[in-house]
Each structure stands twice: as structure tokens, then as C-alpha cells.
Legacy VTK file of the C-alpha trace (Angstrom):
# vtk DataFile Version 3.0
C-alpha trace
ASCII
DATASET POLYDATA
POINTS 81 float
1.324 -0.564 -14.869
-0.327 -3.784 -13.302
-3.769 -3.826 -11.743
-3.305 -5.652 -8.214
-6.149 -7.863 -6.828
-6.415 -8.716 -3.387
-9.306 -10.728 -1.470
-10.900 -9.228 1.456
-12.974 -10.906 2.968
-14.334 -13.178 0.601
-14.744 -10.538 -1.936
-11.963 -9.834 -4.579
-10.927 -5.658 -4.892
-9.171 -4.302 -7.641
-6.438 -1.597 -6.813
-5.239 0.532 -9.942
-2.013 2.510 -9.013
-1.615 6.073 -10.220
1.838 6.447 -12.042
3.698 9.997 -11.371
6.856 10.156 -12.924
7.127 6.231 -13.814
6.339 5.319 -10.237
3.239 3.743 -9.118
1.407 4.898 -5.992
-1.489 3.635 -4.121
-3.855 5.949 -1.876
-3.973 5.205 1.892
-7.055 3.277 1.318
-5.721 1.094 -1.333
-2.854 0.618 0.482
-4.818 -0.871 3.833
-6.813 -3.444 1.366
-3.704 -4.242 -0.402
-1.613 -4.879 2.758
-5.443 -6.483 4.083
-5.216 -4.633 6.909
-7.849 -2.650 9.274
-7.095 1.365 9.247
-6.421 0.637 13.219
-4.000 -2.017 12.186
-2.498 0.187 9.576
-1.778 3.406 11.860
-0.810 1.362 14.763
1.979 -0.782 12.694
2.739 0.632 8.929
1.996 4.518 8.966
5.353 5.231 10.354
7.403 2.827 8.494
6.193 4.205 4.922
7.062 7.192 3.533
4.295 9.682 2.934
3.467 11.451 -0.962
1.356 13.928 -1.568
-0.978 13.691 -4.432
0.027 16.464 -7.130
-3.688 16.429 -8.081
-5.061 16.784 -4.900
-2.952 17.854 -1.549
-5.552 16.039 0.781
-4.977 12.783 -0.679
-1.689 10.750 0.562
-0.044 8.294 -1.677
2.376 5.302 -0.617
4.365 3.651 -3.526
3.408 0.382 -4.519
7.344 -0.549 -4.525
7.192 -0.098 -0.651
4.105 -1.842 0.092
5.038 -4.957 -1.746
8.441 -4.739 0.458
6.363 -4.912 3.391
4.367 -7.887 2.017
7.720 -10.105 1.347
8.501 -12.537 3.815
11.153 -12.052 6.206
13.861 -14.512 6.579
14.685 -14.994 10.048
18.140 -16.036 11.182
17.762 -19.426 13.089
19.017 -19.709 16.458
LINES 1 82
81 0 1 2 3 4 5 6 7 8 9 10 11 12 13 14 15 16 17 18 19 20 21 22 23 24 25 26 27 28 29 30 31 32 33 34 35 36 37 38 39 40 41 42 43 44 45 46 47 48 49 50 51 52 53 54 55 56 57 58 59 60 61 62 63 64 65 66 67 68 69 70 71 72 73 74 75 76 77 78 79 80
């Protein structure tokens, strides 16, 4: 498991993914911090494109796969006209 660091408003934030059945997951708040977006931006742009998972220890907690979040952070190559 890798500890993720992200910089938010000139502060360093540690994000520690949960490992469930060998896959790493972030909570909704951690996902927003990891992507560097506000809650409004997250709900508007990302919530519908990410698969949600329920934390097996607390059914109220929504989790997102770290791999899916990493894919969203990758630069997208657009074909040149």
C-alpha cells in the first residue's frame, strides 16, 4: 500500500487508501482531496463517471477505487485536427 500525498491550498495532505481484497480504495473526501477539487466540482464532474463501492465495515461510507481516480488524473491525449 502506498501513502498518497497531495497539495491542497499550500498544505500537504496525507491520503491513506483502504485495502479491501487486494484493491485500494479512497473515501469520498479523500477522493476529492486526491483530485484537488471542491465538493461541488466533484459532484458535478466526477461523481457520475466513477463507480461507487460501499465500505464493508460501515455501509454509510462511499469508497472509490484508487486505480479509477489515478486514471482520471492522467493527461488525455487528443488527436490533432
